C-alpha positions in Angstrom: -21.6 -31.5 1.0 -18.2 -32.5 0.2 -17.4 -29.0 -1.4 -18.9 -27.7 2.0 -16.9 -29.6 4.3 -13.7 -28.7 2.0 -14.4 -25.1 2.6 -14.4 -25.5 6.2 -11.4 -27.5 6.2 -9.7 -24.7 4.3 -11.1 -21.9 6.6 -9.9 -23.9 9.7 -6.4 -24.2 8.3 -6.2 -20.3 7.2 -7.3 -19.6 10.9 -4.9 -21.6 12.3 -2.2 -20.3 10.1 -3.1 -17.0 11.0 -3.3 -17.6 14.8 0.2 -18.9 14.7 1.7 -16.1 12.7 0.3 -13.3 14.9 1.2 -15.5 18.1 4.9 -15.7 16.8 5.1 -11.9 16.0 3.6 -10.9 19.5 5.8 -13.1 21.4 8.7 -11.7 19.7 8.0 -8.3 20.0 7.1 -8.8 23.9 10.0 -11.2 24.6 12.6 -10.7 21.8 13.3 -13.0 19.1 15.7 -15.1 21.6 13.0 -16.1 24.3 10.6 -17.5 21.8 10.5 -21.2 21.2 8.2 -22.7 18.8 6.3 -24.3 21.6 5.9 -20.8 23.0 4.0 -20.0 19.7 1.9 -23.2 19.4 0.9 -22.8 23.1 -0.1 -19.2 22.6 -2.2 -20.3 19.1 -3.9 -23.1 21.0 -2.3 -25.7 19.0 0.5 -28.5 19.7 4.0 -27.9 18.5 3.3 -31.0 15.9 0.3 -28.7 14.3 2.7 -25.8 14.3 5.2 -28.0 12.3 2.8 -28.7 9.5 2.5 -25.0 8.9 5.9 -23.3 9.4 9.4 -24.9 9.6 10.9 -22.3 12.0 9.7 -19.4 14.2 11.4 -17.0 11.8 9.3 -18.3 9.1 6.3 -17.7 11.1 7.1 -14.4 12.3 8.0 -12.9 8.6 4.5 -14.5 7.6 2.7 -12.0 9.6 4.3 -9.4 8.0 4.3 -11.2 4.4 1.0 -12.9 4.5 -1.0 -13.4 1.4 1.2 -10.5 -0.4 2.0 -12.8 -3.4 -1.7 -13.4 -4.0 -2.1 -9.7 -3.7 0.7 -9.0 -6.1 -1.0 -11.2 -8.8 -4.3 -9.4 -8.2 -3.1 -5.9 -8.8 -1.5 -6.9 -11.9 -4.6 -8.5 -13.0 -6.2 -5.5 -11.9 -4.4 -3.1 -14.5 -5.4 -4.6 -17.9 -5.2 -1.4 -19.1 -1.5 -0.9 -18.3 1.4 -2.4 -20.3 2.7 -5.7 -18.6 5.9 -4.2 -17.6 4.4 -1.1 -16.1 1.5 -3.2 -14.3 4.0 -5.6 -12.7 6.4 -2.6 -11.5 3.3 -0.7 -9.9 2.0 -3.8 -8.4 4.9 -4.9 -6.7 5.8 -1.5 -5.3 2.4 -1.1 -3.9 2.1 -4.2 -2.2 5.8 -4.3 -0.9 6.0 -0.7 0.2 2.9 -0.4 2.5 3.2 -2.7 5.6 0.4 -0.6 7.5 1.1 0.9 11.0 0.7 -2.6 12.9 3.7 -4.0 11.5 6.3 -1.0 11.2 7.6 -2.4 14.7 7.9 -5.8 13.1 10.0 -4.7 10.2 12.3 -2.9 12.7 12.6 -6.2 14.4 13.3 -8.3 11.1 16.0 -5.7 10.0 17.7 -6.1 13.6 17.9 -9.8 13.5 20.1 -11.5 10.4 17.7 -15.1 10.6 14.6 -13.1 10.0 16.3 -11.0 7.5 16.9 -14.2 5.7 13.4 -15.6 6.4 12.2 -12.1 5.0 14.3 -12.3 1.9 13.3 -15.8 1.1 9.5 -14.9 0.9 10.2 -13.2 -2.7 10.1 -16.8 -4.3 6.7 -17.2 -3.1 5.4 -14.5 -5.7 6.7 -16.8 -8.6 3.9 -18.9 -9.1 0.7 -16.6 -8.8 2.5 -14.0 -10.9 3.1 -16.2 -13.7 -0.2 -17.2 -13.5 -1.7 -13.9 -14.6 1.2 -13.1 -17.0 -0.1 -16.2 -18.4 -3.4 -14.8 -18.8 -2.1 -11.6 -20.3 -0.2 -13.5 -23.0 -2.6 -16.1 -23.9 -1.5 -19.7 -25.0 1.3 -18.1 -26.9 4.1 -19.9 -25.0 3.5 -22.1 -21.7 7.1 -21.3 -20.8 7.5 -17.7 -21.0 5.3 -16.7 -18.0 7.3 -18.8 -15.6 10.7 -17.5 -16.8 9.2 -13.9 -16.4 7.8 -14.7 -13.3 11.4 -16.4 -11.8 13.2 -13.2 -13.0 10.5 -10.9 -11.4 10.9 -13.0 -8.1 14.8 -12.9 -8.3 14.8 -9.2 -8.8 12.8 -8.7 -5.8 14.9 -10.8 -3.7 17.9 -8.6 -4.7 15.9 -5.5 -3.6 14.8 -7.0 -0.6 18.3 -8.3 0.3 19.6 -4.8 -0.1 17.0 -3.2 1.7 17.1 -5.0 4.9 20.7 -4.7 5.5 20.7 -2.6 8.6 22.4 0.8 9.0 22.7 3.1 12.3 20.1 5.8 11.8 22.2 8.5 13.1 25.1 9.0 15.6 22.3 10.3 18.1 20.2 7.1 17.8 22.8 4.7 19.0 21.6 1.0 18.5 18.7 2.1 16.0 19.0 0.3 12.9 16.7 1.4 9.9 16.6 0.1 6.2 19.2 0.8 4.1 17.5 3.0 1.4 14.2 3.7 -0.4 12.5 0.1 -1.0 10.4 1.5 -3.9 13.3 3.1 -5.6 15.1 -0.2 -4.6 12.5 -2.4 -6.2 12.1 -0.3 -9.5 15.8 -0.2 -10.0 16.1 -3.9 -9.8 12.9 -4.6 -12.1 14.1 -2.1 -14.8 16.2 -4.7 -16.6 13.2 -6.9 -17.1 11.0 -4.0 -18.5 12.0 -4.9 -22.3 11.3 -8.6 -21.8 7.8 -8.2 -20.2 7.0 -5.4 -23.0 8.6 -7.9 -26.0 6.7 -10.8 -24.6 3.5 -9.1 -24.2 3.9 -7.2 -27.9 4.7 -10.6 -29.6 1.2 -12.2 -27.9 -0.8 -9.1 -29.1 0.8 -10.2 -32.8 -0.2 -13.7 -32.3 -3.7 -13.0 -30.9 -6.5 -13.5 -33.3 -7.9 -10.3 -34.9 
């Protein structure tokens, strides 16, 4: 019975989190960021402002969460789903896959994020969320050879993602004929691959060392 209650509680929390982030994004797209308050988001989601503050620290965080929700868990799952691929390639492929397919519903949201400095900062900050789940899946790949290495590698990957995202979200004018329209700076897959490339030797070396120490 306790397990069931805990499960229902978590489902309710997840539903509230989803309602808040979707309401935040919808209102921002409809009204513009400057015309959206935390109280508005809470009312649209059917909760109190105090409840809102239990989930998000700002309206920007909630809006960005509508685009990036659960992405860190999907990255870890995508790495785990590639057991036959070298660790470095598995990490890079998983990150490029999960960070560059926002879906049709989120393309307008990304344009909104790129056009607002506060949203850009919140978007870049989401890179840190990948560290913990990624460390867990790297640890599974490496075994118990070194408890610190997975955390160091995951933190380095998160930092590389942050660098790539920071560069990508810097707005530029699309063309002289599209005054006021901003688009991302460069190809995100290329930026991610370039930022992650220096980490490939460390990831491969850690995996090779783990294989050498594993029981035959």
